C-alpha positions as CSV (number, residue, x, y, z in Angstrom):
1,X,12.1,11.8,7.7
2,X,15.2,13.6,8.8
3,X,17.6,12.1,11.4
4,X,17.6,13.6,14.9
5,X,20.8,14.7,16.6
6,X,20.6,12.0,19.2
7,X,21.2,8.2,18.9
8,X,18.7,6.2,20.9
9,X,20.3,3.8,23.3
10,X,23.7,5.4,23.0
11,X,25.6,7.8,25.1
12,X,24.1,10.6,23.0
13,X,20.5,10.0,24.0
14,X,18.0,7.7,25.7
15,X,16.5,4.5,24.3
16,X,13.3,5.1,22.4
17,X,10.0,4.7,24.2
18,X,7.4,3.4,21.7
19,X,3.7,3.9,21.6
20,X,1.6,2.2,18.9
21,X,-1.8,3.2,17.6
22,X,-3.4,-0.2,16.8
23,X,-5.8,-2.9,17.7
24,X,-4.5,-4.4,20.9
25,X,-5.3,-8.0,20.1
26,X,-4.1,-7.8,16.5
27,X,-1.2,-9.9,15.2
28,X,0.5,-6.7,13.8
29,X,0.7,-5.2,17.3
30,X,1.9,-8.6,18.7
31,X,4.7,-8.8,16.1
32,X,5.8,-5.3,16.8
33,X,5.8,-5.9,20.5
34,X,8.0,-9.0,19.9
35,X,10.4,-6.9,18.0
36,X,10.6,-4.2,20.7
37,X,11.1,-6.9,23.4
38,X,13.9,-8.6,21.3
39,X,15.7,-5.3,21.1
40,X,15.7,-5.1,24.9
41,X,13.3,-2.2,25.1
42,X,10.2,-1.6,27.3
43,X,7.0,-2.8,25.8
44,X,5.3,-0.4,23.5
45,X,2.3,1.4,25.0
46,X,-0.8,0.6,22.9
47,X,-3.3,3.3,22.1
48,X,-6.4,1.5,20.8
49,X,-8.0,2.5,17.6
50,X,-11.3,2.2,19.3
51,X,-10.3,5.1,21.7
52,X,-9.1,7.3,18.8
53,X,-12.1,6.7,16.7
54,X,-14.5,6.9,19.6
55,X,-13.7,10.5,20.4
56,X,-11.4,9.8,23.2
57,X,-8.4,11.9,22.3
58,X,-5.1,10.0,22.3
59,X,-2.7,11.0,25.0
60,X,1.0,10.7,24.1
61,X,3.9,11.4,26.4
62,X,6.5,13.9,25.2
63,X,9.4,12.2,23.5
64,X,7.5,9.0,22.7
65,X,8.2,7.4,19.3
66,X,4.7,6.9,17.9
67,X,3.8,4.2,15.3
68,X,0.5,4.2,13.5
69,X,-0.5,0.7,12.6
70,X,-3.3,-0.7,10.5
71,X,-6.9,-0.4,11.9
72,X,-7.9,-3.6,10.1
73,X,-9.2,-6.9,11.3
74,X,-11.4,-5.6,14.1
75,X,-15.2,-5.5,13.5
76,X,-15.9,-2.7,16.0
77,X,-13.2,-0.5,14.5
78,X,-14.4,-1.4,11.0
79,X,-17.9,-0.3,12.0
80,X,-16.7,3.1,13.2
81,X,-14.7,3.6,10.0
82,X,-16.9,2.1,7.3
83,X,-20.3,2.2,8.9
84,X,-20.6,-1.6,8.7
85,X,-18.8,-4.2,10.9
86,X,-18.4,-6.8,8.1
87,X,-14.9,-6.4,6.8
88,X,-15.7,-8.4,3.7
89,X,-18.1,-5.7,2.5
90,X,-16.7,-3.8,-0.5
91,X,-18.8,-0.6,-0.4
92,X,-17.9,2.2,2.1
93,X,-14.3,2.8,1.3
94,X,-14.8,6.5,0.7
95,X,-16.3,6.9,4.2
96,X,-13.5,4.7,5.6
97,X,-10.9,7.0,4.0
98,X,-12.6,10.2,5.3
99,X,-12.7,8.9,8.9
100,X,-9.3,7.3,8.8
101,X,-7.5,10.4,7.5
102,X,-9.3,12.6,10.1
103,X,-8.2,10.1,12.8
104,X,-4.6,10.0,11.8
105,X,-4.5,13.8,11.7
106,X,-5.9,13.9,15.2
107,X,-3.1,11.5,16.2
108,X,-0.6,13.8,14.5
109,X,-1.9,16.8,16.5
110,X,-1.8,14.8,19.8
111,X,1.7,13.6,19.0
112,X,3.2,17.1,18.3
113,X,5.8,16.6,21.0
114,X,6.7,13.0,19.9
115,X,8.6,11.3,17.1
116,X,5.9,10.3,14.6
117,X,6.9,7.4,12.3
118,X,4.0,7.7,10.0
119,X,3.1,11.2,8.6
120,X,-0.6,11.9,8.4
121,X,-0.4,13.9,5.2
122,X,1.6,11.1,3.5
123,X,-0.9,8.5,4.8
124,X,-3.7,10.5,3.1
125,X,-1.8,10.2,-0.2
126,X,-0.8,6.6,0.2
127,X,-4.5,5.6,0.8
128,X,-5.7,7.4,-2.4
129,X,-4.4,5.5,-5.4
130,X,-5.0,8.4,-7.7
131,X,-2.9,10.8,-5.6
132,X,-0.2,8.2,-4.9
133,X,0.1,7.5,-8.7
134,X,0.4,11.2,-9.4
135,X,3.1,11.7,-6.8
136,X,5.1,8.7,-8.1
137,X,4.7,9.8,-11.7
138,X,5.7,13.4,-10.9
139,X,8.9,12.1,-9.2
140,X,9.9,10.1,-12.3
141,X,9.1,6.7,-10.8
142,X,7.9,4.3,-13.5
143,X,4.2,3.5,-13.1
144,X,1.5,2.1,-15.3
145,X,-0.2,4.7,-17.4
146,X,-3.4,6.0,-15.9
147,X,-6.2,8.4,-17.0
148,X,-7.4,8.9,-13.4
149,X,-4.1,10.0,-11.8
150,X,-4.2,13.1,-9.7
151,X,-6.8,15.3,-8.0
152,X,-7.9,17.0,-11.3
153,X,-8.5,13.8,-13.3
154,X,-12.0,13.4,-14.7
155,X,-14.6,11.9,-12.4
156,X,-15.4,8.2,-13.0
157,X,-19.2,7.9,-12.4
158,X,-19.6,4.3,-13.6
159,X,-19.0,1.7,-16.3
160,X,-19.8,4.1,-19.1
161,X,-17.0,6.4,-18.0
162,X,-14.6,3.5,-17.6
163,X,-15.5,2.2,-21.0
164,X,-14.8,5.6,-22.6
165,X,-11.5,6.0,-20.8
166,X,-10.3,2.6,-22.0
167,X,-11.3,3.5,-25.5
168,X,-9.8,7.0,-25.5
169,X,-6.5,5.9,-24.0
170,X,-6.3,2.7,-26.0
171,X,-6.3,0.4,-23.0
172,X,-7.9,-2.9,-24.1
173,X,-6.7,-4.3,-20.8
174,X,-6.8,-2.4,-17.5
175,X,-7.1,-2.7,-13.8
176,X,-10.1,-0.9,-12.3
177,X,-9.5,-0.3,-8.6
178,X,-11.2,1.4,-5.6
179,X,-9.4,4.6,-5.0
180,X,-9.2,3.8,-1.3
181,X,-9.1,0.0,-1.5
182,X,-6.5,-2.4,-0.1
183,X,-5.7,-6.1,-0.3
184,X,-7.3,-6.2,-3.8
185,X,-10.7,-5.2,-2.4
186,X,-13.0,-4.2,-5.3
187,X,-10.3,-4.8,-8.0
188,X,-11.3,-5.9,-11.5
189,X,-8.8,-6.9,-14.2
190,X,-10.8,-5.9,-17.3
191,X,-10.2,-7.0,-20.8
192,X,-12.2,-5.5,-23.7
193,X,-12.3,-6.6,-27.4
194,X,-14.9,-4.5,-29.1
195,X,-18.5,-3.6,-28.3
196,X,-20.1,-6.0,-25.9
197,X,-17.0,-8.2,-25.6
198,X,-15.8,-7.7,-22.0
199,X,-14.3,-10.0,-19.5
200,X,-13.1,-9.3,-15.9
201,X,-11.3,-11.2,-13.3
202,X,-12.2,-10.2,-9.7
203,X,-12.7,-11.5,-6.2
204,X,-15.9,-9.4,-5.8
205,X,-19.1,-11.3,-5.3
206,X,-22.7,-10.0,-5.1
207,X,-24.6,-11.2,-2.1
208,X,-28.1,-11.0,-0.9
209,X,-29.8,-7.6,-1.4
210,X,-27.3,-6.8,-4.1
211,X,-24.4,-5.9,-1.8
212,X,-20.8,-6.6,-2.8
213,X,-18.4,-8.7,-0.8
214,X,-14.8,-9.7,-1.1
215,X,-14.3,-13.4,-1.6
216,X,-11.2,-15.5,-1.2
217,X,-12.1,-17.0,-4.6
218,X,-11.0,-15.3,-7.8
219,X,-13.7,-15.6,-10.5
220,X,-14.4,-14.4,-14.0
221,X,-17.2,-12.1,-15.1
222,X,-17.9,-12.9,-18.8
223,X,-20.6,-10.4,-19.7
224,X,-20.5,-6.6,-20.0
225,X,-23.7,-6.4,-18.1
226,X,-22.2,-8.1,-15.1
227,X,-19.0,-6.1,-15.2
228,X,-21.0,-2.9,-15.6
229,X,-23.2,-3.6,-12.6
230,X,-20.2,-4.1,-10.3
231,X,-18.3,-1.0,-11.5
232,X,-21.5,1.1,-11.2
233,X,-21.9,-0.1,-7.6
234,X,-18.3,0.7,-6.8
235,X,-18.0,4.1,-8.5
236,X,-19.6,6.3,-5.8
237,X,-16.6,5.4,-3.6
238,X,-14.1,6.6,-6.2
239,X,-12.3,4.6,-8.9
240,X,-8.7,4.5,-10.2
241,X,-8.0,3.0,-13.7
242,X,-4.5,2.0,-14.8
243,X,-3.1,0.1,-17.8
244,X,-2.7,-3.7,-17.2
245,X,1.0,-4.3,-17.8
246,X,1.9,-7.9,-18.7
247,X,4.0,-9.3,-15.9
248,X,7.1,-11.5,-15.9
249,X,6.5,-15.1,-15.2
250,X,8.1,-17.6,-12.8
251,X,7.5,-21.3,-13.4
252,X,4.5,-20.5,-15.6
253,X,2.8,-18.2,-13.1
254,X,2.5,-14.4,-13.2
255,X,5.0,-12.8,-10.8
256,X,5.5,-9.5,-8.9
257,X,7.3,-8.5,-5.8
258,X,6.4,-6.9,-2.4
259,X,9.5,-4.9,-1.4
260,X,9.8,-3.4,2.1
261,X,11.7,-0.1,2.4
262,X,12.7,1.0,5.9
263,X,14.3,4.4,6.4
264,X,14.8,4.8,2.7
265,X,16.6,1.5,2.2
266,X,15.2,-1.8,0.8
267,X,15.4,-4.4,3.6
268,X,13.0,-7.3,2.6
269,X,11.5,-8.6,-0.5
270,X,9.2,-11.5,-1.4
271,X,8.1,-12.8,-4.9
272,X,4.4,-13.4,-5.3
273,X,3.1,-15.7,-8.0
274,X,-0.3,-16.5,-9.2
275,X,-2.3,-18.0,-12.1
276,X,-4.7,-15.0,-11.9
277,X,-3.9,-11.3,-12.5
278,X,-4.0,-10.8,-8.7
279,X,-1.0,-12.1,-6.8
280,X,-2.2,-11.3,-3.3
281,X,-1.3,-14.2,-1.0
282,X,-4.8,-14.4,0.5
283,X,-6.3,-14.9,-2.9
284,X,-4.3,-18.0,-3.7
285,X,-1.0,-16.4,-4.6
286,X,2.1,-18.2,-3.4
287,X,5.6,-17.0,-2.5
288,X,8.0,-17.5,-5.3
289,X,11.8,-17.8,-5.4
290,X,13.6,-14.5,-5.0
291,X,17.0,-15.9,-6.0
292,X,15.5,-17.2,-9.2
293,X,13.9,-13.8,-9.9
294,X,17.2,-12.0,-9.3
295,X,18.9,-14.5,-11.6
296,X,16.3,-13.8,-14.3
297,X,16.9,-10.0,-13.9
298,X,20.6,-10.4,-14.3
299,X,20.2,-12.6,-17.3
300,X,17.9,-10.0,-18.9
301,X,20.6,-7.3,-18.4
302,X,18.7,-5.3,-15.7
303,X,19.8,-6.7,-12.4
304,X,18.5,-6.5,-8.8
305,X,20.2,-3.1,-8.2
306,X,17.8,-1.5,-10.7
307,X,14.8,-3.0,-9.0
308,X,16.1,-1.8,-5.7
309,X,16.6,1.7,-7.1
310,X,13.1,1.9,-8.4
311,X,11.6,0.9,-5.0
312,X,13.8,3.3,-3.0
313,X,12.9,6.1,-5.4
314,X,9.2,5.3,-4.8
315,X,9.7,5.3,-1.0
316,X,11.6,8.6,-1.2
317,X,8.3,10.2,-2.3
318,X,7.2,9.7,1.3
319,X,10.2,10.8,3.3
320,X,8.3,11.3,6.6
321,X,7.1,7.7,6.8
322,X,9.5,5.2,8.2
323,X,8.4,2.1,6.4
324,X,6.4,1.4,3.2
325,X,5.7,-1.7,1.1
326,X,6.3,-1.2,-2.6
327,X,4.5,-3.5,-5.1
328,X,6.9,-3.8,-8.0
329,X,5.8,-5.1,-11.4
330,X,8.6,-6.7,-13.4
331,X,7.7,-6.6,-17.1
332,X,7.8,-9.7,-19.3
333,X,11.4,-10.7,-19.6
334,X,12.4,-9.2,-16.2
335,X,14.1,-6.3,-17.8
336,X,11.9,-3.3,-16.9
337,X,10.0,-2.4,-13.7
338,X,7.1,-0.3,-12.7
339,X,5.6,0.5,-9.3
340,X,2.0,-0.6,-9.0
341,X,1.3,0.7,-5.5
342,X,3.0,1.9,-2.3
343,X,1.4,0.5,0.9
344,X,1.6,2.2,4.2
345,X,0.9,-1.0,6.1
346,X,2.6,-3.5,3.7
347,X,5.0,-4.9,6.3
348,X,3.0,-7.9,7.5
349,X,5.3,-10.6,6.2
350,X,5.8,-13.0,9.1
351,X,9.1,-14.9,9.3
352,X,10.6,-13.1,6.4
353,X,14.1,-11.9,7.3
354,X,16.2,-9.1,5.8
355,X,18.2,-9.3,2.6
356,X,21.9,-9.7,2.6
357,X,23.7,-6.4,2.8
358,X,20.5,-4.6,3.8
359,X,21.5,-4.0,7.4
360,X,18.4,-6.1,8.4
361,X,20.0,-9.5,8.1
362,X,18.2,-11.9,10.5
363,X,15.5,-9.4,11.3
364,X,11.9,-9.5,10.3
365,X,10.2,-6.4,9.0
366,X,9.2,-5.1,12.5
367,X,12.6,-5.7,14.0
368,X,14.1,-3.8,11.1
369,X,12.0,-0.8,11.9
370,X,12.8,-0.9,15.6
371,X,16.5,-1.2,14.7
372,X,16.2,1.8,12.3
373,X,14.7,3.9,15.1
374,X,17.4,2.8,17.5
375,X,20.0,3.9,15.0
376,X,18.5,7.3,14.5
377,X,15.3,8.5,15.9
378,X,13.7,10.6,13.2
379,X,11.6,13.7,14.0
380,X,8.5,14.5,11.9
381,X,8.9,17.6,9.7
382,X,5.6,19.4,9.1
383,X,5.4,20.4,5.5
384,X,2.7,20.2,2.9
385,X,2.3,17.2,0.6
386,X,4.6,17.5,-2.3
387,X,3.2,19.6,-5.2
388,X,3.5,16.6,-7.5
389,X,-0.1,15.8,-6.6
390,X,-1.1,18.9,-8.5
391,X,0.5,17.8,-11.7
392,X,-1.9,18.0,-14.6
393,X,0.4,17.6,-17.6
394,X,0.9,14.5,-19.7
395,X,2.0,11.3,-17.9
396,X,5.6,11.3,-19.1
397,X,6.8,8.6,-16.8
398,X,3.9,6.2,-17.1
399,X,4.6,3.0,-18.9
400,X,2.3,2.6,-21.8
């Protein structure tokens, strides 16, 4: 996103007038409204996802600053996107992606005379793990090695294909993920040790009638038959496979970081720790100690500045999107880093305030975004998604 010539709220230009595409009763919208009010600005005008998805074209006013927020946590919206109102269902992510990306492109067309804080083309990449991985890798951002990265990667039709990819790429331990999943939905951390010896850690459970559901309980699948049945059920929605990199530890628990980048600059970070391979806080992960993690990085000879650089390079792959959440994997020993994912809606970290020296001290993630817009309203630039997604050559920047 490139800065505009005017400064909102200054003598050079008017204060921004926000509109947010979201679910009106959702906590994300409420937190953003709190940030707008704290900045002394008029309340954001809410454009409901139900209207956008229900065929009622969104109406934006020229000059509005438009934020696209998550459509999650609303059964009616979920039904329109996925075809099922139960948000715990795993299947249906491909349909969700098709309808979501069509909707955000409609928002983009309707907001042609506005400042758009989330670019539709970039959102389409961010919500496809295969394309996102390819973009990051093509830009030289360290990522786990993956045989499914990019639009020309081989199709994964089920467990037999996954098994062969793991064998051919010498990946005895790998993450198998829904291409369009989020919040660890449909994720399996798979370990293989020869024919018939397979174990997977996952939050997926099979319910009545064989349907798959996300549980808040992480469990182990200890037979290849069970793992294969889950993977075969998920495969029609599209799968992404990447090497399982051993993580650094904090107090005996696996650790990674969610790092928020606003306007190209790291503003917030939280350490997440877990006894399972998934550190998501809703799956039993807990917040770790960032100061302790930074001290471990310094002792290893890497340092926090290197972690920040990796995250900002990842965010720079999406220059027309104001805020992203980067999932950063510190390797064992805290010396090397890789980017696991970049999240379009990764800013839901209530009560977390900005890092010292970030320019967001004392501000939560939403207030930091409002402040960034106030400093410089950024106009959307319509250009095609970077050609890195077309990369078909060897994964030179993947960590093996």
